[in-house]
Every structure is written in C-alpha cells, then in structure tokens.
PQR file of N, CA, C, O and H, with PARSE charges and radii, in Angstrom:
ATOM      1  N   UNK A   1       0.823  -1.197   0.000 -0.4000 1.5000
ATOM      2  CA  UNK A   1       0.000   0.000   0.000 -0.0000 2.0000
ATOM      3  C   UNK A   1       0.870   1.266   0.000  0.5500 1.7000
ATOM      4  O   UNK A   1       0.391   2.352   0.327 -0.5500 1.4000
ATOM      5  N   UNK A   2       2.134   1.121  -0.364 -0.4000 1.5000
ATOM      6  CA  UNK A   2       3.024   2.273  -0.399 -0.0000 2.0000
ATOM      7  C   UNK A   2       2.629   3.313  -1.431  0.5500 1.7000
ATOM      8  O   UNK A   2       3.023   4.474  -1.326 -0.5500 1.4000
ATOM      9  H   UNK A   2       2.523   0.239  -0.629  0.4000 1.0000
ATOM     10  N   UNK A   3       1.844   2.899  -2.439 -0.4000 1.5000
ATOM     11  CA  UNK A   3       1.428   3.826  -3.490 -0.0000 2.0000
ATOM     12  C   UNK A   3      -0.084   3.966  -3.526  0.5500 1.7000
ATOM     13  O   UNK A   3      -0.677   4.039  -4.602 -0.5500 1.4000
ATOM     14  H   UNK A   3       1.525   1.956  -2.523  0.4000 1.0000
ATOM     15  N   UNK A   4      -0.696   4.002  -2.384 -0.4000 1.5000
ATOM     16  CA  UNK A   4      -2.150   4.138  -2.301 -0.0000 2.0000
ATOM     17  C   UNK A   4      -2.510   5.625  -2.290  0.5500 1.7000
ATOM     18  O   UNK A   4      -2.036   6.381  -1.443 -0.5500 1.4000
ATOM     19  H   UNK A   4      -0.215   3.942  -1.510  0.4000 1.0000
ATOM     20  N   UNK A   5      -3.347   6.031  -3.234 -0.4000 1.5000
ATOM     21  CA  UNK A   5      -3.758   7.424  -3.335 -0.0000 2.0000
ATOM     22  C   UNK A   5      -5.268   7.534  -3.191  0.5500 1.7000
ATOM     23  O   UNK A   5      -6.003   6.616  -3.556 -0.5500 1.4000
ATOM     24  H   UNK A   5      -3.733   5.416  -3.922  0.4000 1.0000
ATOM     25  N   UNK A   6      -5.718   8.638  -2.669 -0.4000 1.5000
ATOM     26  CA  UNK A   6      -7.142   8.953  -2.593 -0.0000 2.0000
ATOM     27  C   UNK A   6      -7.432  10.009  -3.654  0.5500 1.7000
ATOM     28  O   UNK A   6      -7.219  11.194  -3.399 -0.5500 1.4000
ATOM     29  H   UNK A   6      -5.121   9.383  -2.372  0.4000 1.0000
ATOM     30  N   UNK A   7      -7.914   9.617  -4.846 -0.4000 1.5000
ATOM     31  CA  UNK A   7      -8.083  10.579  -5.936 -0.0000 2.0000
ATOM     32  C   UNK A   7      -9.016  11.737  -5.595  0.5500 1.7000
ATOM     33  O   UNK A   7      -8.754  12.874  -5.986 -0.5500 1.4000
ATOM     34  H   UNK A   7      -8.087   8.654  -5.054  0.4000 1.0000
ATOM     35  N   UNK A   8     -10.092  11.465  -4.881 -0.4000 1.5000
ATOM     36  CA  UNK A   8     -11.010  12.561  -4.530 -0.0000 2.0000
ATOM     37  C   UNK A   8     -10.324  13.570  -3.623  0.5500 1.7000
ATOM     38  O   UNK A   8     -10.532  14.776  -3.760 -0.5500 1.4000
ATOM     39  H   UNK A   8     -10.305  10.541  -4.564  0.4000 1.0000
ATOM     40  N   UNK A   9      -9.511  13.083  -2.702 -0.4000 1.5000
ATOM     41  CA  UNK A   9      -8.781  13.981  -1.802 -0.0000 2.0000
ATOM     42  C   UNK A   9      -7.753  14.807  -2.580  0.5500 1.7000
ATOM     43  O   UNK A   9      -7.581  15.996  -2.310 -0.5500 1.4000
ATOM     44  H   UNK A   9      -9.342  12.104  -2.590  0.4000 1.0000
ATOM     45  N   UNK A  10      -7.068  14.181  -3.546 -0.4000 1.5000
ATOM     46  CA  UNK A  10      -6.087  14.899  -4.351 -0.0000 2.0000
ATOM     47  C   UNK A  10      -6.757  16.009  -5.166  0.5500 1.7000
ATOM     48  O   UNK A  10      -6.234  17.121  -5.243 -0.5500 1.4000
ATOM     49  H   UNK A  10      -7.207  13.216  -3.765  0.4000 1.0000
ATOM     50  N   UNK A  11      -7.907  15.714  -5.774 -0.4000 1.5000
ATOM     51  CA  UNK A  11      -8.626  16.717  -6.560 -0.0000 2.0000
ATOM     52  C   UNK A  11      -9.138  17.835  -5.658  0.5500 1.7000
ATOM     53  O   UNK A  11      -9.025  19.012  -6.002 -0.5500 1.4000
ATOM     54  H   UNK A  11      -8.332  14.811  -5.712  0.4000 1.0000
ATOM     55  N   UNK A  12      -9.702  17.474  -4.502 -0.4000 1.5000
ATOM     56  CA  UNK A  12     -10.199  18.483  -3.563 -0.0000 2.0000
ATOM     57  C   UNK A  12      -9.058  19.386  -3.092  0.5500 1.7000
ATOM     58  O   UNK A  12      -9.239  20.599  -2.989 -0.5500 1.4000
ATOM     59  H   UNK A  12      -9.793  16.518  -4.222  0.4000 1.0000
ATOM     60  N   UNK A  13      -7.895  18.817  -2.808 -0.4000 1.5000
ATOM     61  CA  UNK A  13      -6.746  19.613  -2.388 -0.0000 2.0000
ATOM     62  C   UNK A  13      -6.281  20.554  -3.498  0.5500 1.7000
ATOM     63  O   UNK A  13      -5.932  21.706  -3.241 -0.5500 1.4000
ATOM     64  H   UNK A  13      -7.749  17.832  -2.892  0.4000 1.0000
ATOM     65  N   UNK A  14      -6.279  20.051  -4.740 -0.4000 1.5000
ATOM     66  CA  UNK A  14      -5.873  20.886  -5.870 -0.0000 2.0000
ATOM     67  C   UNK A  14      -6.844  22.049  -6.068  0.5500 1.7000
ATOM     68  O   UNK A  14      -6.418  23.180  -6.299 -0.5500 1.4000
ATOM     69  H   UNK A  14      -6.562  19.115  -4.949  0.4000 1.0000
ATOM     70  N   UNK A  15      -8.143  21.777  -5.978 -0.4000 1.5000
ATOM     71  CA  UNK A  15      -9.139  22.843  -6.124 -0.0000 2.0000
ATOM     72  C   UNK A  15      -9.014  23.868  -4.999  0.5500 1.7000
ATOM     73  O   UNK A  15      -9.106  25.072  -5.239 -0.5500 1.4000
ATOM     74  H   UNK A  15      -8.489  20.857  -5.790  0.4000 1.0000
ATOM     75  N   UNK A  16      -8.806  23.393  -3.784 -0.4000 1.5000
ATOM     76  CA  UNK A  16      -8.627  24.295  -2.648 -0.0000 2.0000
ATOM     77  C   UNK A  16      -7.414  25.200  -2.870  0.5500 1.7000
ATOM     78  O   UNK A  16      -7.470  26.401  -2.603 -0.5500 1.4000
ATOM     79  H   UNK A  16      -8.732  22.415  -3.589  0.4000 1.0000
ATOM     80  N   UNK A  17      -6.327  24.621  -3.356 -0.4000 1.5000
ATOM     81  CA  UNK A  17      -5.117  25.399  -3.631 -0.0000 2.0000
ATOM     82  C   UNK A  17      -5.373  26.473  -4.683  0.5500 1.7000
ATOM     83  O   UNK A  17      -4.877  27.594  -4.563 -0.5500 1.4000
ATOM     84  H   UNK A  17      -6.281  23.646  -3.573  0.4000 1.0000
ATOM     85  N   UNK A  18      -6.141  26.133  -5.707 -0.4000 1.5000
ATOM     86  CA  UNK A  18      -6.449  27.108  -6.761 -0.0000 2.0000
ATOM     87  C   UNK A  18      -7.327  28.241  -6.235  0.5500 1.7000
ATOM     88  O   UNK A  18      -7.152  29.396  -6.626 -0.5500 1.4000
ATOM     89  H   UNK A  18      -6.544  25.223  -5.805  0.4000 1.0000
ATOM     90  N   UNK A  19      -8.265  27.918  -5.355 -0.4000 1.5000
ATOM     91  CA  UNK A  19      -9.103  28.962  -4.747 -0.0000 2.0000
ATOM     92  C   UNK A  19      -8.228  29.862  -3.876  0.5500 1.7000
ATOM     93  O   UNK A  19      -8.332  31.087  -3.944 -0.5500 1.4000
ATOM     94  H   UNK A  19      -8.407  26.980  -5.037  0.4000 1.0000
ATOM     95  N   UNK A  20      -7.374  29.258  -3.063 -0.4000 1.5000
ATOM     96  CA  UNK A  20      -6.493  30.031  -2.189 -0.0000 2.0000
ATOM     97  C   UNK A  20      -5.540  30.921  -2.991  0.5500 1.7000
ATOM     98  O   UNK A  20      -5.204  32.022  -2.553 -0.5500 1.4000
ATOM     99  H   UNK A  20      -7.290  28.263  -3.007  0.4000 1.0000
ATOM    100  N   UNK A  21      -5.105  30.449  -4.159 -0.4000 1.5000
ATOM    101  CA  UNK A  21      -4.189  31.212  -5.010 -0.0000 2.0000
ATOM    102  C   UNK A  21      -4.914  32.295  -5.804  0.5500 1.7000
ATOM    103  O   UNK A  21      -4.276  33.126  -6.451 -0.5500 1.4000
ATOM    104  H   UNK A  21      -5.378  29.554  -4.515  0.4000 1.0000
ATOM    105  N   UNK A  22      -6.250  32.285  -5.754 -0.4000 1.5000
ATOM    106  CA  UNK A  22      -7.026  33.294  -6.474 -0.0000 2.0000
ATOM    107  C   UNK A  22      -7.315  32.949  -7.921  0.5500 1.7000
ATOM    108  O   UNK A  22      -7.757  33.811  -8.680 -0.5500 1.4000
ATOM    109  H   UNK A  22      -6.768  31.610  -5.229  0.4000 1.0000
ATOM    110  N   UNK A  23      -7.077  31.705  -8.322 -0.4000 1.5000
ATOM    111  CA  UNK A  23      -7.319  31.294  -9.708 -0.0000 2.0000
ATOM    112  C   UNK A  23      -8.746  30.818  -9.945  0.5500 1.7000
ATOM    113  O   UNK A  23      -9.208  30.786 -11.086 -0.5500 1.4000
ATOM    114  H   UNK A  23      -6.718  31.004  -7.705  0.4000 1.0000
ATOM    115  N   UNK A  24      -9.444  30.449  -8.884 -0.4000 1.5000
ATOM    116  CA  UNK A  24     -10.839  30.018  -8.949 -0.0000 2.0000
ATOM    117  C   UNK A  24     -11.607  30.752  -7.862  0.5500 1.7000
ATOM    118  O   UNK A  24     -11.047  31.132  -6.834 -0.5500 1.4000
ATOM    119  H   UNK A  24      -9.069  30.475  -7.957  0.4000 1.0000
ATOM    120  N   UNK A  25     -12.899  30.944  -8.104 -0.4000 1.5000
ATOM    121  CA  UNK A  25     -13.734  31.472  -7.030 -0.0000 2.0000
ATOM    122  C   UNK A  25     -15.110  30.823  -7.113  0.5500 1.7000
ATOM    123  O   UNK A  25     -15.499  30.278  -8.146 -0.5500 1.4000
ATOM    124  H   UNK A  25     -13.355  30.634  -8.938  0.4000 1.0000
ATOM    125  N   UNK A  26     -15.830  30.894  -6.011 -0.4000 1.5000
ATOM    126  CA  UNK A  26     -17.161  30.303  -5.941 -0.0000 2.0000
ATOM    127  C   UNK A  26     -18.163  31.267  -6.525  0.5500 1.7000
ATOM    128  O   UNK A  26     -18.222  32.426  -6.116 -0.5500 1.4000
ATOM    129  H   UNK A  26     -15.514  31.336  -5.171  0.4000 1.0000
ATOM    130  N   UNK A  27     -18.963  30.800  -7.489 -0.4000 1.5000
ATOM    131  CA  UNK A  27     -20.020  31.595  -8.108 -0.0000 2.0000
ATOM    132  C   UNK A  27     -21.331  31.236  -7.419  0.5500 1.7000
ATOM    133  O   UNK A  27     -21.891  30.166  -7.657 -0.5500 1.4000
ATOM    134  H   UNK A  27     -18.915  29.858  -7.821  0.4000 1.0000
ATOM    135  N   UNK A  28     -21.812  32.130  -6.570 -0.4000 1.5000
ATOM    136  CA  UNK A  28     -23.015  31.832  -5.780 -0.0000 2.0000
ATOM    137  C   UNK A  28     -24.268  31.717  -6.650  0.5500 1.7000
ATOM    138  O   UNK A  28     -25.236  31.074  -6.244 -0.5500 1.4000
ATOM    139  H   UNK A  28     -21.357  32.999  -6.377  0.4000 1.0000
ATOM    140  N   UNK A  29     -24.269  32.327  -7.839 -0.4000 1.5000
ATOM    141  CA  UNK A  29     -25.439  32.216  -8.720 -0.0000 2.0000
ATOM    142  C   UNK A  29     -25.551  30.820  -9.319  0.5500 1.7000
ATOM    143  O   UNK A  29     -26.645  30.261  -9.391 -0.5500 1.4000
ATOM    144  H   UNK A  29     -23.483  32.849  -8.169  0.4000 1.0000
ATOM    145  N   UNK A  30     -24.428  30.257  -9.746 -0.4000 1.5000
ATOM    146  CA  UNK A  30     -24.465  28.933 -10.372 -0.0000 2.0000
ATOM    147  C   UNK A  30     -24.226  27.815  -9.356  0.5500 1.7000
ATOM    148  O   UNK A  30     -24.609  26.669  -9.588 -0.5500 1.4000
ATOM    149  H   UNK A  30     -23.539  30.712  -9.687  0.4000 1.0000
ATOM    150  N   UNK A  31     -23.589  28.152  -8.226 -0.4000 1.5000
ATOM    151  CA  UNK A  31     -23.255  27.133  -7.244 -0.0000 2.0000
ATOM    152  C   UNK A  31     -22.031  26.316  -7.621  0.5500 1.7000
ATOM    153  O   UNK A  31     -21.811  25.234  -7.077 -0.5500 1.4000
ATOM    154  H   UNK A  31     -23.278  29.084  -8.038  0.4000 1.0000
ATOM    155  N   UNK A  32     -21.234  26.829  -8.552 -0.4000 1.5000
ATOM    156  CA  UNK A  32     -20.047  26.128  -9.025 -0.0000 2.0000
ATOM    157  C   UNK A  32     -18.814  27.003  -8.872  0.5500 1.7000
ATOM    158  O   UNK A  32     -18.914  28.209  -8.647 -0.5500 1.4000
ATOM    159  H   UNK A  32     -21.412  27.708  -8.994  0.4000 1.0000
ATOM    160  N   UNK A  33     -17.642  26.372  -8.998 -0.4000 1.5000
ATOM    161  CA  UNK A  33     -16.404  27.126  -9.065 -0.0000 2.0000
ATOM    162  C   UNK A  33     -16.285  27.740 -10.448  0.5500 1.7000
ATOM    163  O   UNK A  33     -16.771  27.180 -11.431 -0.5500 1.4000
ATOM    164  H   UNK A  33     -17.561  25.392  -9.180  0.4000 1.0000
ATOM    165  N   UNK A  34     -15.640  28.888 -10.518 -0.4000 1.5000
ATOM    166  CA  UNK A  34     -15.497  29.603 -11.785 -0.0000 2.0000
ATOM    167  C   UNK A  34     -14.071  30.136 -11.888  0.5500 1.7000
ATOM    168  O   UNK A  34     -13.496  30.589 -10.898 -0.5500 1.4000
ATOM    169  H   UNK A  34     -15.245  29.343  -9.720  0.4000 1.0000
ATOM    170  N   UNK A  35     -13.508  30.080 -13.088 -0.4000 1.5000
ATOM    171  CA  UNK A  35     -12.181  30.659 -13.307 -0.0000 2.0000
ATOM    172  C   UNK A  35     -12.286  32.172 -13.264  0.5500 1.7000
ATOM    173  O   UNK A  35     -13.322  32.747 -13.597 -0.5500 1.4000
ATOM    174  H   UNK A  35     -13.975  29.713 -13.892  0.4000 1.0000
ATOM    175  N   UNK A  36     -11.209  32.802 -12.851 -0.4000 1.5000
ATOM    176  CA  UNK A  36     -11.157  34.252 -12.881 -0.0000 2.0000
ATOM    177  C   UNK A  36     -10.887  34.697 -14.318  0.5500 1.7000
ATOM    178  O   UNK A  36     -10.384  33.917 -15.126 -0.5500 1.4000
ATOM    179  H   UNK A  36     -10.368  32.335 -12.580  0.4000 1.0000
ATOM    180  N   UNK A  37     -11.212  35.914 -14.629 -0.4000 1.5000
ATOM    181  CA  UNK A  37     -10.950  36.404 -15.979 -0.0000 2.0000
ATOM    182  C   UNK A  37      -9.448  36.621 -16.148  0.5500 1.7000
ATOM    183  O   UNK A  37      -8.718  36.788 -15.171 -0.5500 1.4000
ATOM    184  H   UNK A  37     -11.621  36.548 -13.973  0.4000 1.0000
ATOM    185  N   UNK A  38      -9.016  36.615 -17.363 -0.4000 1.5000
ATOM    186  CA  UNK A  38      -7.593  36.817 -17.644 -0.0000 2.0000
ATOM    187  C   UNK A  38      -6.949  35.577 -18.214  0.5500 1.7000
ATOM    188  O   UNK A  38      -7.616  34.597 -18.544 -0.5500 1.4000
ATOM    189  H   UNK A  38      -9.610  36.479 -18.157  0.4000 1.0000
ATOM    190  N   UNK A  39      -5.641  35.642 -18.322 -0.4000 1.5000
ATOM    191  CA  UNK A  39      -4.860  34.581 -18.935 -0.0000 2.0000
ATOM    192  C   UNK A  39      -4.932  33.283 -18.136  0.5500 1.7000
ATOM    193  O   UNK A  39      -4.840  33.286 -16.908 -0.5500 1.4000
ATOM    194  H   UNK A  39      -5.099  36.439 -18.054  0.4000 1.0000
ATOM    195  N   UNK A  40      -5.098  32.183 -18.849 -0.4000 1.5000
ATOM    196  CA  UNK A  40      -5.106  30.842 -18.259 -0.0000 2.0000
ATOM    197  C   UNK A  40      -3.778  30.170 -18.613  0.5500 1.7000
ATOM    198  O   UNK A  40      -3.240  30.398 -19.697 -0.5500 1.4000
ATOM    199  H   UNK A  40      -5.173  32.181 -19.846  0.4000 1.0000
ATOM    200  N   UNK A  41      -3.247  29.346 -17.712 -0.4000 1.5000
ATOM    201  CA  UNK A  41      -1.982  28.663 -17.991 -0.0000 2.0000
ATOM    202  C   UNK A  41      -2.132  27.149 -18.000  0.5500 1.7000
ATOM    203  O   UNK A  41      -1.152  26.427 -17.813 -0.5500 1.4000
ATOM    204  H   UNK A  41      -3.684  29.161 -16.831  0.4000 1.0000
ATOM    205  N   UNK A  42      -3.349  26.663 -18.215 -0.4000 1.5000
ATOM    206  CA  UNK A  42      -3.542  25.212 -18.230 -0.0000 2.0000
ATOM    207  C   UNK A  42      -3.176  24.611 -19.584  0.5500 1.7000
ATOM    208  O   UNK A  42      -2.364  23.688 -19.646 -0.5500 1.4000
ATOM    209  H   UNK A  42      -4.145  27.249 -18.367  0.4000 1.0000
ATOM    210  N   UNK A  43      -3.754  25.112 -20.652 -0.4000 1.5000
ATOM    211  CA  UNK A  43      -3.554  24.521 -21.982 -0.0000 2.0000
ATOM    212  C   UNK A  43      -2.174  24.813 -22.562  0.5500 1.7000
ATOM    213  O   UNK A  43      -1.603  23.982 -23.268 -0.5500 1.4000
ATOM    214  H   UNK A  43      -4.414  25.862 -20.601  0.4000 1.0000
ATOM    215  N   UNK A  44      -1.643  25.995 -22.263 -0.4000 1.5000
ATOM    216  CA  UNK A  44      -0.338  26.403 -22.772 -0.0000 2.0000
ATOM    217  C   UNK A  44       0.450  26.985 -21.599  0.5500 1.7000
ATOM    218  O   UNK A  44       0.042  27.979 -20.998 -0.5500 1.4000
ATOM    219  H   UNK A  44      -2.108  26.671 -21.689  0.4000 1.0000
ATOM    220  N   UNK A  45       1.583  26.357 -21.280 -0.4000 1.5000
ATOM    221  CA  UNK A  45       2.418  26.849 -20.185 -0.0000 2.0000
ATOM    222  C   UNK A  45       3.881  26.530 -20.479  0.5500 1.7000
ATOM    223  O   UNK A  45       4.201  26.023 -21.554 -0.5500 1.4000
ATOM    224  H   UNK A  45       1.915  25.550 -21.768  0.4000 1.0000
ATOM    225  N   UNK A  46       4.772  26.824 -19.529 -0.4000 1.5000
ATOM    226  CA  UNK A  46       6.206  26.631 -19.750 -0.0000 2.0000
ATOM    227  C   UNK A  46       6.620  25.168 -19.868  0.5500 1.7000
ATOM    228  O   UNK A  46       7.679  24.877 -20.426 -0.5500 1.4000
ATOM    229  H   UNK A  46       4.512  27.236 -18.656  0.4000 1.0000
ATOM    230  N   UNK A  47       5.814  24.246 -19.360 -0.4000 1.5000
ATOM    231  CA  UNK A  47       6.190  22.837 -19.362 -0.0000 2.0000
ATOM    232  C   UNK A  47       5.575  22.037 -20.503  0.5500 1.7000
ATOM    233  O   UNK A  47       6.163  21.048 -20.941 -0.5500 1.4000
ATOM    234  H   UNK A  47       4.955  24.482 -18.908  0.4000 1.0000
ATOM    235  N   UNK A  48       4.406  22.442 -20.996 -0.4000 1.5000
ATOM    236  CA  UNK A  48       3.740  21.699 -22.067 -0.0000 2.0000
ATOM    237  C   UNK A  48       2.610  22.527 -22.648  0.5500 1.7000
ATOM    238  O   UNK A  48       2.259  23.579 -22.113 -0.5500 1.4000
ATOM    239  H   UNK A  48       3.928  23.245 -20.640  0.4000 1.0000
ATOM    240  N   UNK A  49       2.042  22.049 -23.747 -0.4000 1.5000
ATOM    241  CA  UNK A  49       0.865  22.695 -24.327 -0.0000 2.0000
ATOM    242  C   UNK A  49       0.098  21.707 -25.194  0.5500 1.7000
ATOM    243  O   UNK A  49       0.675  20.779 -25.761 -0.5500 1.4000
ATOM    244  H   UNK A  49       2.327  21.195 -24.182  0.4000 1.0000
ATOM    245  N   UNK A  50      -1.214  21.920 -25.289 -0.4000 1.5000
ATOM    246  CA  UNK A  50      -2.016  21.124 -26.198 -0.0000 2.0000
ATOM    247  C   UNK A  50      -1.644  21.512 -27.627  0.5500 1.7000
ATOM    248  O   UNK A  50      -1.454  22.697 -27.902 -0.5500 1.4000
ATOM    249  H   UNK A  50      -1.683  22.674 -24.828  0.4000 1.0000
ATOM    250  N   UNK A  51      -1.534  20.553 -28.542 -0.4000 1.5000
ATOM    251  CA  UNK A  51      -1.168  20.878 -29.914 -0.0000 2.0000
ATOM    252  C   UNK A  51      -2.100  21.913 -30.558  0.5500 1.7000
ATOM    253  O   UNK A  51      -1.662  22.740 -31.358 -0.5500 1.4000
ATOM    254  H   UNK A  51      -1.688  19.590 -28.319  0.4000 1.0000
ATOM    255  N   UNK A  52      -3.380  21.858 -30.203 -0.4000 1.5000
ATOM    256  CA  UNK A  52      -4.335  22.802 -30.793 -0.0000 2.0000
ATOM    257  C   UNK A  52      -4.418  24.120 -30.025  0.5500 1.7000
ATOM    258  O   UNK A  52      -5.195  25.001 -30.394 -0.5500 1.4000
ATOM    259  H   UNK A  52      -3.736  21.186 -29.553  0.4000 1.0000
ATOM    260  N   UNK A  53      -3.634  24.263 -28.973 -0.4000 1.5000
ATOM    261  CA  UNK A  53      -3.640  25.497 -28.183 -0.0000 2.0000
ATOM    262  C   UNK A  53      -4.812  25.518 -27.218  0.5500 1.7000
ATOM    263  O   UNK A  53      -5.373  24.476 -26.879 -0.5500 1.4000
ATOM    264  H   UNK A  53      -3.003  23.547 -28.673  0.4000 1.0000
ATOM    265  N   UNK A  54      -5.176  26.712 -26.779 -0.4000 1.5000
ATOM    266  CA  UNK A  54      -6.246  26.887 -25.811 -0.0000 2.0000
ATOM    267  C   UNK A  54      -7.600  26.971 -26.522  0.5500 1.7000
ATOM    268  O   UNK A  54      -7.796  27.819 -27.393 -0.5500 1.4000
ATOM    269  H   UNK A  54      -4.721  27.559 -27.054  0.4000 1.0000
ATOM    270  N   UNK A  55      -8.516  26.106 -26.154 -0.4000 1.5000
ATOM    271  CA  UNK A  55      -9.847  26.100 -26.762 -0.0000 2.0000
ATOM    272  C   UNK A  55     -10.656  27.324 -26.385  0.5500 1.7000
ATOM    273  O   UNK A  55     -11.657  27.623 -27.035 -0.5500 1.4000
ATOM    274  H   UNK A  55      -8.357  25.418 -25.447  0.4000 1.0000
ATOM    275  N   UNK A  56     -10.243  28.037 -25.349 -0.4000 1.5000
ATOM    276  CA  UNK A  56     -10.977  29.199 -24.868 -0.0000 2.0000
ATOM    277  C   UNK A  56     -10.346  30.519 -25.270  0.5500 1.7000
ATOM    278  O   UNK A  56     -10.856  31.586 -24.927 -0.5500 1.4000
ATOM    279  H   UNK A  56      -9.429  27.794 -24.821  0.4000 1.0000
ATOM    280  N   UNK A  57      -9.238  30.452 -25.995 -0.4000 1.5000
ATOM    281  CA  UNK A  57      -8.559  31.669 -26.440 -0.0000 2.0000
ATOM    282  C   UNK A  57      -7.959  32.472 -25.298  0.5500 1.7000
ATOM    283  O   UNK A  57      -7.867  33.697 -25.391 -0.5500 1.4000
ATOM    284  H   UNK A  57      -8.824  29.586 -26.274  0.4000 1.0000
ATOM    285  N   UNK A  58      -7.545  31.807 -24.218 -0.4000 1.5000
ATOM    286  CA  UNK A  58      -7.013  32.520 -23.053 -0.0000 2.0000
ATOM    287  C   UNK A  58      -5.515  32.290 -22.848  0.5500 1.7000
ATOM    288  O   UNK A  58      -4.982  32.645 -21.797 -0.5500 1.4000
ATOM    289  H   UNK A  58      -7.619  30.813 -24.142  0.4000 1.0000
ATOM    290  N   UNK A  59      -4.833  31.708 -23.822 -0.4000 1.5000
ATOM    291  CA  UNK A  59      -3.413  31.430 -23.658 -0.0000 2.0000
ATOM    292  C   UNK A  59      -2.592  32.669 -23.941  0.5500 1.7000
ATOM    293  O   UNK A  59      -1.365  32.631 -23.854 -0.5500 1.4000
ATOM    294  H   UNK A  59      -5.267  31.420 -24.675  0.4000 1.0000
TER
END
C-alpha cells in the first residue's frame, strides 16, 4: 500500500489550492467554481501545451 492514493482527496486539495491562489472562485449564482478572468496557464504553459492550443482563447 506504499502507493495508495485517494483521488477525490487529491482533486479536492488541488481545487482548494487554486481557490487560495485566487485562480478560482465560488459563483453563488451557479453554485459552481469559476475561473477568474484573464490569462489561463492550463492549456499552454512553460512545461507543455495542447497541440491545438487553448480552446478558450485565453493562452
């Protein structure tokens, strides 16, 4: 069990970190998390990028 992971806990921790960093916020109207406006670094960043680029035009 040396490599036992809790995927839900890992995702929850990652989302919490993004909220704390100011990259996500809670949208009380929709009841969901929402990205902040501005540049996104998920699809295109210093380490990798999707071949088709950012689907949202935020790279």
